[in-house]
C-alpha positions, 0 to 999 in steps of 0.5 A: 399637567395636561389630561385627556378624556376622549373616546371613539366608537363605531357601532350600530344605533340600538334605539330611535334617537330621542330629543328633549329640551332642557328648561332653558330650551337647549336640545339634547338628543340621547341614543345607544351604540352597540359595538361587538368584539369576537374571539375564540374561546376553547375552540368556539367563536364567541361574540361579546356586545357592549352598549354605549349610552350617548348624548348630543347637545345643541345643533348636533342634537337636532341633526342627529335626531333628524337623520339617525335612526335604529340600525344605522352604523355610526361613528361617535367621538367624544368624552366620557361623563359619569352621572350619579343619582340616588334612587328613592330607596336610598341606593346609589346609582351611576351611568357612564355615557359619551357626550359626543363632539362629533358623530358620522353617519356610516353606511348608505351615506356618509354624512359628518356632523361636527361641533355639538356647541 
């Protein structure tokens, strides 16, 4: 049976992208994206913000690091991945992040970057 793991998010970059390299020399760039949702509760407008951690690999990582900046609106498409680790005190922690396949810079200029391989 087939399966699908795909997420699409449009939001605003919350921090300057940070690029690093794996021990084998492959570039990876990480940044956060904030999305907001508004609704009315008991006659008052409520706005909720959800933060997404995003990682980009390879050429996509290099391009995102070069052209994306904090506050810029961005479209991110990719898959969800769970990371699990244990703290020094023995507590298990989890982190859910988007591994991006496509990033489109929205706002001032519409540049599209695809294929993060």
